[in-house]
C-alpha positions in Angstrom: -102.8 -84.4 55.6 -103.0 -87.9 56.6 -106.3 -89.8 56.8 -107.3 -93.2 56.6 -110.0 -94.8 54.1 -111.7 -97.8 53.4 -110.6 -99.2 50.1 -109.8 -102.9 48.6 -111.5 -105.7 50.3 -112.2 -103.6 53.2 -109.0 -102.6 54.6 -108.0 -99.5 56.4 -105.1 -98.5 54.1 -103.0 -95.3 55.2 -103.0 -93.1 52.8 -101.9 -89.3 52.5 -104.5 -87.1 50.5 -105.4 -83.9 49.8 -108.8 -83.0 49.2 -110.0 -80.9 45.9 -113.4 -80.0 45.3 -115.3 -81.8 47.4 -113.0 -85.1 46.3 -110.4 -86.8 47.2 -106.7 -86.9 45.0 -105.0 -89.3 46.4 -101.0 -88.4 46.5 -99.0 -90.8 48.1 -99.7 -94.6 49.5 -97.6 -97.4 50.3 -97.7 -101.3 49.6 -96.1 -104.6 50.8 -94.1 -106.3 48.2 -93.4 -110.4 48.9 -90.0 -109.9 47.7 -87.2 -107.5 46.3 -87.9 -109.0 42.7 -91.3 -108.2 43.0 -91.0 -104.5 44.2 -88.3 -104.0 41.5 -90.6 -105.3 39.0 -93.6 -102.7 40.5 -91.2 -99.6 40.4 -90.4 -100.3 36.7 -93.7 -100.7 35.5 -95.3 -97.8 37.7 -91.8 -95.7 36.2 -92.6 -96.8 32.7 -96.5 -95.7 32.7 -96.0 -92.4 35.0 -96.3 -93.3 38.5 -93.4 -92.2 40.3 -92.5 -94.8 42.9 -89.5 -95.8 44.6 -88.5 -99.3 46.7 -88.0 -98.6 50.6 -86.7 -101.7 53.0 -88.1 -102.2 56.2 -88.0 -104.3 59.2 -90.3 -105.3 61.0 -91.7 -107.9 63.5 -91.6 -110.8 60.5 -87.7 -109.9 59.8 -87.2 -107.2 56.7 -89.2 -106.7 53.8 -89.4 -104.0 51.1 -92.5 -101.6 50.3 -93.1 -99.5 47.3 -93.9 -96.1 47.8 -96.2 -94.8 44.9 -96.8 -91.3 44.4 -99.6 -89.6 42.4 -103.3 -91.4 41.6 -103.0 -94.6 43.8 -106.1 -96.2 42.9 -104.6 -96.1 39.1 -101.2 -97.5 40.3 -102.9 -100.4 42.1 -105.2 -101.4 39.3 -102.0 -101.5 37.1 -100.1 -103.6 39.6 -103.1 -106.5 39.8 -103.5 -106.0 36.1 -99.9 -106.9 35.4 -100.5 -109.6 38.4 -97.6 -108.0 40.3 -98.5 -109.3 44.4 -98.4 -107.0 46.5 -100.3 -106.5 50.2 -101.7 -103.6 52.0 -100.0 -102.5 55.3 -102.0 -104.0 58.1 -102.5 -107.8 56.3 -105.3 -106.9 53.3 -105.2 -107.2 49.8 
């Protein structure tokens, strides 16, 4: 189920989620990375902590870039990236 939620700096962040027992169990999220190097660092950090993640190349209006697709607990994964100072931004310009 595709849904939009207000999280992190009141930015709309596209998430795929599954509703369970009145709560939301986030399953897949995508964050934009400033460079390939940071995408690799983020991917390795998350994978060593048990978060399946993969790098995707994307082309947009501002040229090519890289995104990190994270599966599992998205909030936990984003907190981990922040704690280890791995820069990222949320799609739509937030973060």
